[in-house]
mmJSON file of the N, C-alpha and C atoms, coordinates in Angstrom:
{"data_MODEL":{"atom_site":{
"group_PDB":["ATOM","ATOM","ATOM","ATOM","ATOM","ATOM","ATOM","ATOM","ATOM","ATOM","ATOM","ATOM","ATOM","ATOM","ATOM","ATOM","ATOM","ATOM","ATOM","ATOM","ATOM","ATOM","ATOM","ATOM","ATOM","ATOM","ATOM","ATOM","ATOM","ATOM","ATOM","ATOM","ATOM","ATOM","ATOM","ATOM","ATOM","ATOM","ATOM","ATOM","ATOM","ATOM","ATOM","ATOM","ATOM","ATOM","ATOM","ATOM","ATOM","ATOM","ATOM","ATOM","ATOM","ATOM","ATOM","ATOM","ATOM","ATOM","ATOM","ATOM","ATOM","ATOM","ATOM","ATOM","ATOM","ATOM","ATOM","ATOM","ATOM","ATOM","ATOM","ATOM","ATOM","ATOM","ATOM","ATOM","ATOM","ATOM","ATOM","ATOM","ATOM","ATOM","ATOM","ATOM","ATOM","ATOM","ATOM","ATOM","ATOM","ATOM","ATOM","ATOM","ATOM","ATOM","ATOM","ATOM","ATOM","ATOM","ATOM","ATOM","ATOM","ATOM","ATOM","ATOM","ATOM","ATOM","ATOM","ATOM","ATOM","ATOM","ATOM","ATOM","ATOM","ATOM","ATOM","ATOM","ATOM","ATOM","ATOM","ATOM","ATOM","ATOM","ATOM","ATOM","ATOM","ATOM","ATOM","ATOM","ATOM","ATOM","ATOM","ATOM","ATOM","ATOM","ATOM","ATOM","ATOM","ATOM","ATOM","ATOM","ATOM","ATOM","ATOM","ATOM","ATOM","ATOM","ATOM","ATOM","ATOM","ATOM","ATOM","ATOM","ATOM","ATOM","ATOM","ATOM","ATOM","ATOM","ATOM","ATOM","ATOM","ATOM","ATOM","ATOM","ATOM","ATOM","ATOM","ATOM","ATOM","ATOM","ATOM","ATOM","ATOM","ATOM","ATOM","ATOM","ATOM","ATOM","ATOM","ATOM","ATOM","ATOM","ATOM","ATOM","ATOM","ATOM","ATOM","ATOM","ATOM","ATOM","ATOM","ATOM","ATOM","ATOM","ATOM","ATOM","ATOM","ATOM","ATOM","ATOM","ATOM","ATOM","ATOM","ATOM","ATOM","ATOM","ATOM","ATOM","ATOM","ATOM","ATOM","ATOM","ATOM","ATOM","ATOM","ATOM","ATOM","ATOM","ATOM","ATOM","ATOM","ATOM","ATOM","ATOM","ATOM","ATOM","ATOM","ATOM","ATOM","ATOM","ATOM"],
"id":[1,2,3,4,5,6,7,8,9,10,11,12,13,14,15,16,17,18,19,20,21,22,23,24,25,26,27,28,29,30,31,32,33,34,35,36,37,38,39,40,41,42,43,44,45,46,47,48,49,50,51,52,53,54,55,56,57,58,59,60,61,62,63,64,65,66,67,68,69,70,71,72,73,74,75,76,77,78,79,80,81,82,83,84,85,86,87,88,89,90,91,92,93,94,95,96,97,98,99,100,101,102,103,104,105,106,107,108,109,110,111,112,113,114,115,116,117,118,119,120,121,122,123,124,125,126,127,128,129,130,131,132,133,134,135,136,137,138,139,140,141,142,143,144,145,146,147,148,149,150,151,152,153,154,155,156,157,158,159,160,161,162,163,164,165,166,167,168,169,170,171,172,173,174,175,176,177,178,179,180,181,182,183,184,185,186,187,188,189,190,191,192,193,194,195,196,197,198,199,200,201,202,203,204,205,206,207,208,209,210,211,212,213,214,215,216,217,218,219,220,221,222,223,224,225,226,227,228,229,230,231],
"type_symbol":["N","C","C","N","C","C","N","C","C","N","C","C","N","C","C","N","C","C","N","C","C","N","C","C","N","C","C","N","C","C","N","C","C","N","C","C","N","C","C","N","C","C","N","C","C","N","C","C","N","C","C","N","C","C","N","C","C","N","C","C","N","C","C","N","C","C","N","C","C","N","C","C","N","C","C","N","C","C","N","C","C","N","C","C","N","C","C","N","C","C","N","C","C","N","C","C","N","C","C","N","C","C","N","C","C","N","C","C","N","C","C","N","C","C","N","C","C","N","C","C","N","C","C","N","C","C","N","C","C","N","C","C","N","C","C","N","C","C","N","C","C","N","C","C","N","C","C","N","C","C","N","C","C","N","C","C","N","C","C","N","C","C","N","C","C","N","C","C","N","C","C","N","C","C","N","C","C","N","C","C","N","C","C","N","C","C","N","C","C","N","C","C","N","C","C","N","C","C","N","C","C","N","C","C","N","C","C","N","C","C","N","C","C","N","C","C","N","C","C","N","C","C","N","C","C","N","C","C","N","C","C"],
"label_atom_id":["N","CA","C","N","CA","C","N","CA","C","N","CA","C","N","CA","C","N","CA","C","N","CA","C","N","CA","C","N","CA","C","N","CA","C","N","CA","C","N","CA","C","N","CA","C","N","CA","C","N","CA","C","N","CA","C","N","CA","C","N","CA","C","N","CA","C","N","CA","C","N","CA","C","N","CA","C","N","CA","C","N","CA","C","N","CA","C","N","CA","C","N","CA","C","N","CA","C","N","CA","C","N","CA","C","N","CA","C","N","CA","C","N","CA","C","N","CA","C","N","CA","C","N","CA","C","N","CA","C","N","CA","C","N","CA","C","N","CA","C","N","CA","C","N","CA","C","N","CA","C","N","CA","C","N","CA","C","N","CA","C","N","CA","C","N","CA","C","N","CA","C","N","CA","C","N","CA","C","N","CA","C","N","CA","C","N","CA","C","N","CA","C","N","CA","C","N","CA","C","N","CA","C","N","CA","C","N","CA","C","N","CA","C","N","CA","C","N","CA","C","N","CA","C","N","CA","C","N","CA","C","N","CA","C","N","CA","C","N","CA","C","N","CA","C","N","CA","C","N","CA","C","N","CA","C","N","CA","C","N","CA","C","N","CA","C","N","CA","C"],
"label_alt_id":[null,null,null,null,null,null,null,null,null,null,null,null,null,null,null,null,null,null,null,null,null,null,null,null,null,null,null,null,null,null,null,null,null,null,null,null,null,null,null,null,null,null,null,null,null,null,null,null,null,null,null,null,null,null,null,null,null,null,null,null,null,null,null,null,null,null,null,null,null,null,null,null,null,null,null,null,null,null,null,null,null,null,null,null,null,null,null,null,null,null,null,null,null,null,null,null,null,null,null,null,null,null,null,null,null,null,null,null,null,null,null,null,null,null,null,null,null,null,null,null,null,null,null,null,null,null,null,null,null,null,null,null,null,null,null,null,null,null,null,null,null,null,null,null,null,null,null,null,null,null,null,null,null,null,null,null,null,null,null,null,null,null,null,null,null,null,null,null,null,null,null,null,null,null,null,null,null,null,null,null,null,null,null,null,null,null,null,null,null,null,null,null,null,null,null,null,null,null,null,null,null,null,null,null,null,null,null,null,null,null,null,null,null,null,null,null,null,null,null,null,null,null,null,null,null,null,null,null,null,null,null],
"label_comp_id":["MET","MET","MET","ALA","ALA","ALA","PHE","PHE","PHE","ALA","ALA","ALA","TRP","TRP","TRP","LYS","LYS","LYS","ALA","ALA","ALA","ALA","ALA","ALA","GLY","GLY","GLY","LEU","LEU","LEU","THR","THR","THR","TYR","TYR","TYR","ASN","ASN","ASN","ARG","ARG","ARG","TYR","TYR","TYR","LEU","LEU","LEU","ALA","ALA","ALA","VAL","VAL","VAL","ALA","ALA","ALA","SER","SER","SER","ARG","ARG","ARG","VAL","VAL","VAL","VAL","VAL","VAL","ARG","ARG","ARG","ARG","ARG","ARG","SER","SER","SER","LEU","LEU","LEU","LYS","LYS","LYS","ASP","ASP","ASP","ASP","ASP","ASP","LYS","LYS","LYS","ARG","ARG","ARG","ILE","ILE","ILE","ALA","ALA","ALA","ALA","ALA","ALA","GLU","GLU","GLU","ARG","ARG","ARG","ARG","ARG","ARG","GLY","GLY","GLY","GLU","GLU","GLU","MET","MET","MET","GLU","GLU","GLU","LEU","LEU","LEU","ARG","ARG","ARG","PHE","PHE","PHE","ALA","ALA","ALA","LYS","LYS","LYS","TRP","TRP","TRP","GLU","GLU","GLU","ASN","ASN","ASN","GLY","GLY","GLY","LYS","LYS","LYS","GLN","GLN","GLN","GLY","GLY","GLY","GLU","GLU","GLU","MET","MET","MET","LYS","LYS","LYS","ASN","ASN","ASN","VAL","VAL","VAL","ALA","ALA","ALA","SER","SER","SER","ALA","ALA","ALA","ASN","ASN","ASN","GLU","GLU","GLU","ALA","ALA","ALA","ALA","ALA","ALA","MET","MET","MET","ALA","ALA","ALA","GLU","GLU","GLU","ALA","ALA","ALA","ALA","ALA","ALA","SER","SER","SER","HIS","HIS","HIS","GLN","GLN","GLN","GLY","GLY","GLY","SER","SER","SER","SER","SER","SER"],
"label_asym_id":["A","A","A","A","A","A","A","A","A","A","A","A","A","A","A","A","A","A","A","A","A","A","A","A","A","A","A","A","A","A","A","A","A","A","A","A","A","A","A","A","A","A","A","A","A","A","A","A","A","A","A","A","A","A","A","A","A","A","A","A","A","A","A","A","A","A","A","A","A","A","A","A","A","A","A","A","A","A","A","A","A","A","A","A","A","A","A","A","A","A","A","A","A","A","A","A","A","A","A","A","A","A","A","A","A","A","A","A","A","A","A","A","A","A","A","A","A","A","A","A","A","A","A","A","A","A","A","A","A","A","A","A","A","A","A","A","A","A","A","A","A","A","A","A","A","A","A","A","A","A","A","A","A","A","A","A","A","A","A","A","A","A","A","A","A","A","A","A","A","A","A","A","A","A","A","A","A","A","A","A","A","A","A","A","A","A","A","A","A","A","A","A","A","A","A","A","A","A","A","A","A","A","A","A","A","A","A","A","A","A","A","A","A","A","A","A","A","A","A","A","A","A","A","A","A","A","A","A","A","A","A"],
"label_entity_id":["1","1","1","1","1","1","1","1","1","1","1","1","1","1","1","1","1","1","1","1","1","1","1","1","1","1","1","1","1","1","1","1","1","1","1","1","1","1","1","1","1","1","1","1","1","1","1","1","1","1","1","1","1","1","1","1","1","1","1","1","1","1","1","1","1","1","1","1","1","1","1","1","1","1","1","1","1","1","1","1","1","1","1","1","1","1","1","1","1","1","1","1","1","1","1","1","1","1","1","1","1","1","1","1","1","1","1","1","1","1","1","1","1","1","1","1","1","1","1","1","1","1","1","1","1","1","1","1","1","1","1","1","1","1","1","1","1","1","1","1","1","1","1","1","1","1","1","1","1","1","1","1","1","1","1","1","1","1","1","1","1","1","1","1","1","1","1","1","1","1","1","1","1","1","1","1","1","1","1","1","1","1","1","1","1","1","1","1","1","1","1","1","1","1","1","1","1","1","1","1","1","1","1","1","1","1","1","1","1","1","1","1","1","1","1","1","1","1","1","1","1","1","1","1","1","1","1","1","1","1","1"],
"label_seq_id":[1,1,1,2,2,2,3,3,3,4,4,4,5,5,5,6,6,6,7,7,7,8,8,8,9,9,9,10,10,10,11,11,11,12,12,12,13,13,13,14,14,14,15,15,15,16,16,16,17,17,17,18,18,18,19,19,19,20,20,20,21,21,21,22,22,22,23,23,23,24,24,24,25,25,25,26,26,26,27,27,27,28,28,28,29,29,29,30,30,30,31,31,31,32,32,32,33,33,33,34,34,34,35,35,35,36,36,36,37,37,37,38,38,38,39,39,39,40,40,40,41,41,41,42,42,42,43,43,43,44,44,44,45,45,45,46,46,46,47,47,47,48,48,48,49,49,49,50,50,50,51,51,51,52,52,52,53,53,53,54,54,54,55,55,55,56,56,56,57,57,57,58,58,58,59,59,59,60,60,60,61,61,61,62,62,62,63,63,63,64,64,64,65,65,65,66,66,66,67,67,67,68,68,68,69,69,69,70,70,70,71,71,71,72,72,72,73,73,73,74,74,74,75,75,75,76,76,76,77,77,77],
"pdbx_PDB_ins_code":[null,null,null,null,null,null,null,null,null,null,null,null,null,null,null,null,null,null,null,null,null,null,null,null,null,null,null,null,null,null,null,null,null,null,null,null,null,null,null,null,null,null,null,null,null,null,null,null,null,null,null,null,null,null,null,null,null,null,null,null,null,null,null,null,null,null,null,null,null,null,null,null,null,null,null,null,null,null,null,null,null,null,null,null,null,null,null,null,null,null,null,null,null,null,null,null,null,null,null,null,null,null,null,null,null,null,null,null,null,null,null,null,null,null,null,null,null,null,null,null,null,null,null,null,null,null,null,null,null,null,null,null,null,null,null,null,null,null,null,null,null,null,null,null,null,null,null,null,null,null,null,null,null,null,null,null,null,null,null,null,null,null,null,null,null,null,null,null,null,null,null,null,null,null,null,null,null,null,null,null,null,null,null,null,null,null,null,null,null,null,null,null,null,null,null,null,null,null,null,null,null,null,null,null,null,null,null,null,null,null,null,null,null,null,null,null,null,null,null,null,null,null,null,null,null,null,null,null,null,null,null],
"Cartn_x":[-29.201,-29.745,-28.919,-29.933,-29.017,-28.814,-27.653,-26.876,-28.219,-28.017,-28.784,-28.362,-26.817,-26.491,-26.331,-26.58,-27.169,-28.209,-29.876,-30.549,-31.093,-30.662,-30.689,-30.188,-29.126,-28.055,-26.782,-26.42,-24.931,-24.208,-22.814,-22.109,-20.878,-20.34,-19.734,-18.851,-18.294,-17.079,-17.993,-19.244,-19.868,-20.511,-21.198,-21.152,-20.783,-19.536,-17.865,-18.095,-17.057,-17.269,-18.95,-20.182,-20.903,-21.021,-21.013,-20.623,-19.028,-18.283,-17.471,-17.534,-18.397,-18.762,-19.259,-19.497,-21.01,-20.393,-19.505,-18.877,-18.101,-17.105,-16.448,-17.17,-19.001,-19.298,-19.812,-19.881,-20.685,-19.265,-18.231,-16.819,-17.043,-16.052,-16.068,-15.335,-15.008,-14.986,-12.723,-12.608,-10.554,-10.452,-10.832,-10.896,-11.337,-12.534,-13.793,-12.484,-11.808,-10.715,-9.432,-9.1,-8.256,-8.573,-9.73,-10.56,-10.882,-11.413,-11.456,-10.429,-9.45,-8.064,-7.609,-7.591,-7.549,-8.483,-9.468,-9.742,-10.68,-9.609,-9.554,-9.09,-8.634,-7.47,-8.267,-6.265,-7.158,-6.096,-6.645,-6.055,-6.636,-5.184,-5.225,-5.368,-6.003,-5.85,-5.473,-4.702,-5.073,-4.835,-5.743,-5.777,-4.761,-4.272,-3.319,-3.259,-2.769,-4.149,-2.173,-2.795,-1.404,0.164,-0.014,1.719,1.519,1.063,1.271,0.215,0.604,-0.715,-0.747,-2.397,-2.848,-3.307,-3.685,-3.92,-3.995,-3.472,-4.345,-5.076,-5.698,-7.153,-7.777,-7.889,-8.194,-9.459,-10.326,-10.315,-11.932,-12.272,-13.308,-13.966,-12.985,-14.024,-14.168,-13.498,-14.371,-15.311,-15.616,-16.776,-18.101,-17.797,-18.548,-19.463,-17.958,-18.583,-19.466,-18.822,-19.36,-20.586,-20.974,-22.298,-23.478,-22.803,-24.182,-23.73,-23.469,-23.686,-24.147,-24.387,-25.162,-26.803,-26.727,-28.234,-28.364,-28.31,-28.647,-28.799,-28.337,-28.667,-29.843,-29.781,-30.961,-32.371,-31.933,-33.256,-34.192,-32.965,-33.598,-34.385,-34.219,-34.179,-35.842],
"Cartn_y":[15.618,14.41,14.27,13.449,12.924,12.026,11.211,10.402,9.299,7.334,7.363,7.091,7.269,6.834,8.248,9.134,10.482,10.227,9.918,10.472,8.872,8.354,7.217,7.131,8.693,9.634,8.474,7.935,7.418,8.988,8.666,9.447,8.633,8.885,8.468,7.657,7.523,6.43,5.096,5.358,4.694,3.641,4.735,3.542,2.805,3.516,2.498,1.192,1.25,0.479,-0.747,-0.014,-1.387,-1.687,-1.198,-1.337,-3.26,-2.113,-3.122,-4.654,-4.171,-6.006,-6.825,-6.651,-6.755,-7.304,-7.047,-6.956,-8.702,-8.262,-9.326,-10.65,-10.441,-11.558,-12.329,-11.442,-12.346,-13.308,-13.306,-14.14,-15.543,-15.563,-17.89,-17.061,-19.176,-19.265,-18.275,-19.108,-18.816,-17.043,-16.369,-15.177,-14.721,-15.373,-14.447,-14.476,-15.127,-14.725,-14.388,-13.94,-13.087,-11.804,-11.477,-10.605,-9.391,-10.609,-10.285,-10.028,-10.674,-10.121,-8.661,-8.371,-7.347,-6.041,-6.431,-5.895,-5.284,-5.641,-5.643,-4.615,-3.673,-2.012,-1.849,-1.406,-1.11,-0.066,1.011,2.576,3.128,3.549,3.796,5.386,6.08,7.071,7.687,8.656,9.067,10.522,11.227,12.438,13.271,14.004,14.962,15.434,16.148,17.655,18.283,19.197,19.747,19.39,18.836,18.9,17.115,16.377,15.005,14.032,13.037,12.162,11.308,10.815,9.506,8.924,7.751,6.279,5.672,5.302,4.554,4.295,4.838,3.929,2.878,1.77,2.267,2.365,3.452,4.128,3.114,1.716,1.057,0.731,0.351,1.055,1.027,2.895,4.086,4.323,4.27,4.382,3.799,2.827,1.376,2.221,2.488,2.732,4.332,5.339,7.019,5.485,5.283,5.53,4.581,3.754,3.558,4.114,5.134,6.244,6.914,7.417,8.426,8.1,6.537,5.901,5.818,5.035,5.482,6.505,7.812,9.175,9.481,9.189,9.723,8.576,8.305,7.5,7.498,8.018,8.838,10.133,10.772,11.682,11.801],
"Cartn_z":[-24.219,-23.892,-22.903,-22.354,-20.754,-20.916,-19.667,-20.549,-18.802,-18.913,-18.653,-17.559,-17.018,-15.856,-15.047,-15.415,-15.286,-14.064,-15.381,-14.79,-13.306,-13.911,-12.754,-11.116,-11.237,-9.703,-10.232,-10.069,-10.571,-10.861,-10.065,-11.234,-12.32,-12.401,-14.002,-13.53,-12.151,-11.669,-10.701,-10.586,-9.845,-11.295,-12.245,-13.616,-14.272,-14.274,-15.068,-13.945,-12.439,-11.062,-12.336,-11.62,-11.728,-13.483,-14.706,-15.719,-15.37,-15.047,-15.535,-14.253,-13.622,-12.671,-13.739,-14.043,-14.58,-15.991,-16.239,-17.453,-17.001,-16.214,-15.22,-14.997,-14.564,-14.12,-14.957,-16.45,-17.838,-18.362,-17.888,-18.131,-18.1,-19.03,-18.19,-17.089,-16.737,-15.645,-15.349,-16.426,-16.242,-15.675,-17.072,-17.398,-17.075,-16.107,-14.929,-13.563,-13.345,-11.888,-12.72,-13.422,-14.131,-13.786,-14.346,-14.747,-12.8,-12.06,-10.581,-10.302,-10.141,-9.63,-9.675,-11.592,-12.272,-11.393,-11.246,-10.637,-9.28,-8.246,-7.537,-6.854,-6.095,-5.459,-4.43,-3.369,-1.746,-2.456,-1.884,-1.894,-0.764,-0.377,1.616,1.483,2.619,2.729,4.406,5.105,6.416,6.255,7.584,7.528,8.088,7.627,8.594,9.175,10.766,11.532,12.42,12.152,12.884,12.744,10.958,10.308,10.884,11.523,11.406,10.945,10.352,9.341,10.665,10.917,11.06,10.471,11.163,11.025,9.406,8.601,7.846,7.548,6.569,6.835,4.974,4.923,3.436,2.979,1.191,1.369,0.993,0.586,0.882,1.714,2.716,4.588,4.805,5.036,5.269,4.1,3.121,2.677,2.86,3.185,3.281,4.129,5.981,7.262,7.137,5.821,5.494,5.149,4.632,4.207,4.59,5.856,7.073,8.06,7.846,8.637,8.597,7.248,6.711,6.907,6.397,6.286,7.744,8.258,9.927,10.393,10.239,10.018,9.235,8.654,7.399,7.984,8.917,9.69,10.0,10.549,11.983,12.239,10.788,10.54,9.915],
"occupancy":[1.0,1.0,1.0,1.0,1.0,1.0,1.0,1.0,1.0,1.0,1.0,1.0,1.0,1.0,1.0,1.0,1.0,1.0,1.0,1.0,1.0,1.0,1.0,1.0,1.0,1.0,1.0,1.0,1.0,1.0,1.0,1.0,1.0,1.0,1.0,1.0,1.0,1.0,1.0,1.0,1.0,1.0,1.0,1.0,1.0,1.0,1.0,1.0,1.0,1.0,1.0,1.0,1.0,1.0,1.0,1.0,1.0,1.0,1.0,1.0,1.0,1.0,1.0,1.0,1.0,1.0,1.0,1.0,1.0,1.0,1.0,1.0,1.0,1.0,1.0,1.0,1.0,1.0,1.0,1.0,1.0,1.0,1.0,1.0,1.0,1.0,1.0,1.0,1.0,1.0,1.0,1.0,1.0,1.0,1.0,1.0,1.0,1.0,1.0,1.0,1.0,1.0,1.0,1.0,1.0,1.0,1.0,1.0,1.0,1.0,1.0,1.0,1.0,1.0,1.0,1.0,1.0,1.0,1.0,1.0,1.0,1.0,1.0,1.0,1.0,1.0,1.0,1.0,1.0,1.0,1.0,1.0,1.0,1.0,1.0,1.0,1.0,1.0,1.0,1.0,1.0,1.0,1.0,1.0,1.0,1.0,1.0,1.0,1.0,1.0,1.0,1.0,1.0,1.0,1.0,1.0,1.0,1.0,1.0,1.0,1.0,1.0,1.0,1.0,1.0,1.0,1.0,1.0,1.0,1.0,1.0,1.0,1.0,1.0,1.0,1.0,1.0,1.0,1.0,1.0,1.0,1.0,1.0,1.0,1.0,1.0,1.0,1.0,1.0,1.0,1.0,1.0,1.0,1.0,1.0,1.0,1.0,1.0,1.0,1.0,1.0,1.0,1.0,1.0,1.0,1.0,1.0,1.0,1.0,1.0,1.0,1.0,1.0,1.0,1.0,1.0,1.0,1.0,1.0,1.0,1.0,1.0,1.0,1.0,1.0,1.0,1.0,1.0,1.0,1.0,1.0],
"B_iso_or_equiv":[0.0,0.0,0.0,0.0,0.0,0.0,0.0,0.0,0.0,0.0,0.0,0.0,0.0,0.0,0.0,0.0,0.0,0.0,0.0,0.0,0.0,0.0,0.0,0.0,0.0,0.0,0.0,0.0,0.0,0.0,0.0,0.0,0.0,0.0,0.0,0.0,0.0,0.0,0.0,0.0,0.0,0.0,0.0,0.0,0.0,0.0,0.0,0.0,0.0,0.0,0.0,0.0,0.0,0.0,0.0,0.0,0.0,0.0,0.0,0.0,0.0,0.0,0.0,0.0,0.0,0.0,0.0,0.0,0.0,0.0,0.0,0.0,0.0,0.0,0.0,0.0,0.0,0.0,0.0,0.0,0.0,0.0,0.0,0.0,0.0,0.0,0.0,0.0,0.0,0.0,0.0,0.0,0.0,0.0,0.0,0.0,0.0,0.0,0.0,0.0,0.0,0.0,0.0,0.0,0.0,0.0,0.0,0.0,0.0,0.0,0.0,0.0,0.0,0.0,0.0,0.0,0.0,0.0,0.0,0.0,0.0,0.0,0.0,0.0,0.0,0.0,0.0,0.0,0.0,0.0,0.0,0.0,0.0,0.0,0.0,0.0,0.0,0.0,0.0,0.0,0.0,0.0,0.0,0.0,0.0,0.0,0.0,0.0,0.0,0.0,0.0,0.0,0.0,0.0,0.0,0.0,0.0,0.0,0.0,0.0,0.0,0.0,0.0,0.0,0.0,0.0,0.0,0.0,0.0,0.0,0.0,0.0,0.0,0.0,0.0,0.0,0.0,0.0,0.0,0.0,0.0,0.0,0.0,0.0,0.0,0.0,0.0,0.0,0.0,0.0,0.0,0.0,0.0,0.0,0.0,0.0,0.0,0.0,0.0,0.0,0.0,0.0,0.0,0.0,0.0,0.0,0.0,0.0,0.0,0.0,0.0,0.0,0.0,0.0,0.0,0.0,0.0,0.0,0.0,0.0,0.0,0.0,0.0,0.0,0.0,0.0,0.0,0.0,0.0,0.0,0.0],
"pdbx_formal_charge":[null,null,null,null,null,null,null,null,null,null,null,null,null,null,null,null,null,null,null,null,null,null,null,null,null,null,null,null,null,null,null,null,null,null,null,null,null,null,null,null,null,null,null,null,null,null,null,null,null,null,null,null,null,null,null,null,null,null,null,null,null,null,null,null,null,null,null,null,null,null,null,null,null,null,null,null,null,null,null,null,null,null,null,null,null,null,null,null,null,null,null,null,null,null,null,null,null,null,null,null,null,null,null,null,null,null,null,null,null,null,null,null,null,null,null,null,null,null,null,null,null,null,null,null,null,null,null,null,null,null,null,null,null,null,null,null,null,null,null,null,null,null,null,null,null,null,null,null,null,null,null,null,null,null,null,null,null,null,null,null,null,null,null,null,null,null,null,null,null,null,null,null,null,null,null,null,null,null,null,null,null,null,null,null,null,null,null,null,null,null,null,null,null,null,null,null,null,null,null,null,null,null,null,null,null,null,null,null,null,null,null,null,null,null,null,null,null,null,null,null,null,null,null,null,null,null,null,null,null,null,null],
"auth_seq_id":[1,1,1,2,2,2,3,3,3,4,4,4,5,5,5,6,6,6,7,7,7,8,8,8,9,9,9,10,10,10,11,11,11,12,12,12,13,13,13,14,14,14,15,15,15,16,16,16,17,17,17,18,18,18,19,19,19,20,20,20,21,21,21,22,22,22,23,23,23,24,24,24,25,25,25,26,26,26,27,27,27,28,28,28,29,29,29,30,30,30,31,31,31,32,32,32,33,33,33,34,34,34,35,35,35,36,36,36,37,37,37,38,38,38,39,39,39,40,40,40,41,41,41,42,42,42,43,43,43,44,44,44,45,45,45,46,46,46,47,47,47,48,48,48,49,49,49,50,50,50,51,51,51,52,52,52,53,53,53,54,54,54,55,55,55,56,56,56,57,57,57,58,58,58,59,59,59,60,60,60,61,61,61,62,62,62,63,63,63,64,64,64,65,65,65,66,66,66,67,67,67,68,68,68,69,69,69,70,70,70,71,71,71,72,72,72,73,73,73,74,74,74,75,75,75,76,76,76,77,77,77],
"auth_comp_id":["MET","MET","MET","ALA","ALA","ALA","PHE","PHE","PHE","ALA","ALA","ALA","TRP","TRP","TRP","LYS","LYS","LYS","ALA","ALA","ALA","ALA","ALA","ALA","GLY","GLY","GLY","LEU","LEU","LEU","THR","THR","THR","TYR","TYR","TYR","ASN","ASN","ASN","ARG","ARG","ARG","TYR","TYR","TYR","LEU","LEU","LEU","ALA","ALA","ALA","VAL","VAL","VAL","ALA","ALA","ALA","SER","SER","SER","ARG","ARG","ARG","VAL","VAL","VAL","VAL","VAL","VAL","ARG","ARG","ARG","ARG","ARG","ARG","SER","SER","SER","LEU","LEU","LEU","LYS","LYS","LYS","ASP","ASP","ASP","ASP","ASP","ASP","LYS","LYS","LYS","ARG","ARG","ARG","ILE","ILE","ILE","ALA","ALA","ALA","ALA","ALA","ALA","GLU","GLU","GLU","ARG","ARG","ARG","ARG","ARG","ARG","GLY","GLY","GLY","GLU","GLU","GLU","MET","MET","MET","GLU","GLU","GLU","LEU","LEU","LEU","ARG","ARG","ARG","PHE","PHE","PHE","ALA","ALA","ALA","LYS","LYS","LYS","TRP","TRP","TRP","GLU","GLU","GLU","ASN","ASN","ASN","GLY","GLY","GLY","LYS","LYS","LYS","GLN","GLN","GLN","GLY","GLY","GLY","GLU","GLU","GLU","MET","MET","MET","LYS","LYS","LYS","ASN","ASN","ASN","VAL","VAL","VAL","ALA","ALA","ALA","SER","SER","SER","ALA","ALA","ALA","ASN","ASN","ASN","GLU","GLU","GLU","ALA","ALA","ALA","ALA","ALA","ALA","MET","MET","MET","ALA","ALA","ALA","GLU","GLU","GLU","ALA","ALA","ALA","ALA","ALA","ALA","SER","SER","SER","HIS","HIS","HIS","GLN","GLN","GLN","GLY","GLY","GLY","SER","SER","SER","SER","SER","SER"],
"auth_asym_id":["A","A","A","A","A","A","A","A","A","A","A","A","A","A","A","A","A","A","A","A","A","A","A","A","A","A","A","A","A","A","A","A","A","A","A","A","A","A","A","A","A","A","A","A","A","A","A","A","A","A","A","A","A","A","A","A","A","A","A","A","A","A","A","A","A","A","A","A","A","A","A","A","A","A","A","A","A","A","A","A","A","A","A","A","A","A","A","A","A","A","A","A","A","A","A","A","A","A","A","A","A","A","A","A","A","A","A","A","A","A","A","A","A","A","A","A","A","A","A","A","A","A","A","A","A","A","A","A","A","A","A","A","A","A","A","A","A","A","A","A","A","A","A","A","A","A","A","A","A","A","A","A","A","A","A","A","A","A","A","A","A","A","A","A","A","A","A","A","A","A","A","A","A","A","A","A","A","A","A","A","A","A","A","A","A","A","A","A","A","A","A","A","A","A","A","A","A","A","A","A","A","A","A","A","A","A","A","A","A","A","A","A","A","A","A","A","A","A","A","A","A","A","A","A","A","A","A","A","A","A","A"],
"auth_atom_id":["N","CA","C","N","CA","C","N","CA","C","N","CA","C","N","CA","C","N","CA","C","N","CA","C","N","CA","C","N","CA","C","N","CA","C","N","CA","C","N","CA","C","N","CA","C","N","CA","C","N","CA","C","N","CA","C","N","CA","C","N","CA","C","N","CA","C","N","CA","C","N","CA","C","N","CA","C","N","CA","C","N","CA","C","N","CA","C","N","CA","C","N","CA","C","N","CA","C","N","CA","C","N","CA","C","N","CA","C","N","CA","C","N","CA","C","N","CA","C","N","CA","C","N","CA","C","N","CA","C","N","CA","C","N","CA","C","N","CA","C","N","CA","C","N","CA","C","N","CA","C","N","CA","C","N","CA","C","N","CA","C","N","CA","C","N","CA","C","N","CA","C","N","CA","C","N","CA","C","N","CA","C","N","CA","C","N","CA","C","N","CA","C","N","CA","C","N","CA","C","N","CA","C","N","CA","C","N","CA","C","N","CA","C","N","CA","C","N","CA","C","N","CA","C","N","CA","C","N","CA","C","N","CA","C","N","CA","C","N","CA","C","N","CA","C","N","CA","C","N","CA","C","N","CA","C","N","CA","C","N","CA","C","N","CA","C","N","CA","C"],
"pdbx_PDB_model_num":[1,1,1,1,1,1,1,1,1,1,1,1,1,1,1,1,1,1,1,1,1,1,1,1,1,1,1,1,1,1,1,1,1,1,1,1,1,1,1,1,1,1,1,1,1,1,1,1,1,1,1,1,1,1,1,1,1,1,1,1,1,1,1,1,1,1,1,1,1,1,1,1,1,1,1,1,1,1,1,1,1,1,1,1,1,1,1,1,1,1,1,1,1,1,1,1,1,1,1,1,1,1,1,1,1,1,1,1,1,1,1,1,1,1,1,1,1,1,1,1,1,1,1,1,1,1,1,1,1,1,1,1,1,1,1,1,1,1,1,1,1,1,1,1,1,1,1,1,1,1,1,1,1,1,1,1,1,1,1,1,1,1,1,1,1,1,1,1,1,1,1,1,1,1,1,1,1,1,1,1,1,1,1,1,1,1,1,1,1,1,1,1,1,1,1,1,1,1,1,1,1,1,1,1,1,1,1,1,1,1,1,1,1,1,1,1,1,1,1,1,1,1,1,1,1,1,1,1,1,1,1]
}}}
């Protein structure tokens, strides 16, 4: 039996992120605000080259930029 999230082309992590956001948005204001704060995360990464650490980047920002770049390349092909 195939899972609906898999059939929709989502990864399990993306499915969980969407489901979590839906649940948080359905809460009453006081609990929603607290839940949204817990849902925020700030991950950073750095690319290492020749034994030296590169610039630290926010994962969410880098992911959005990569998706936008991929969409622009896909549209021009």
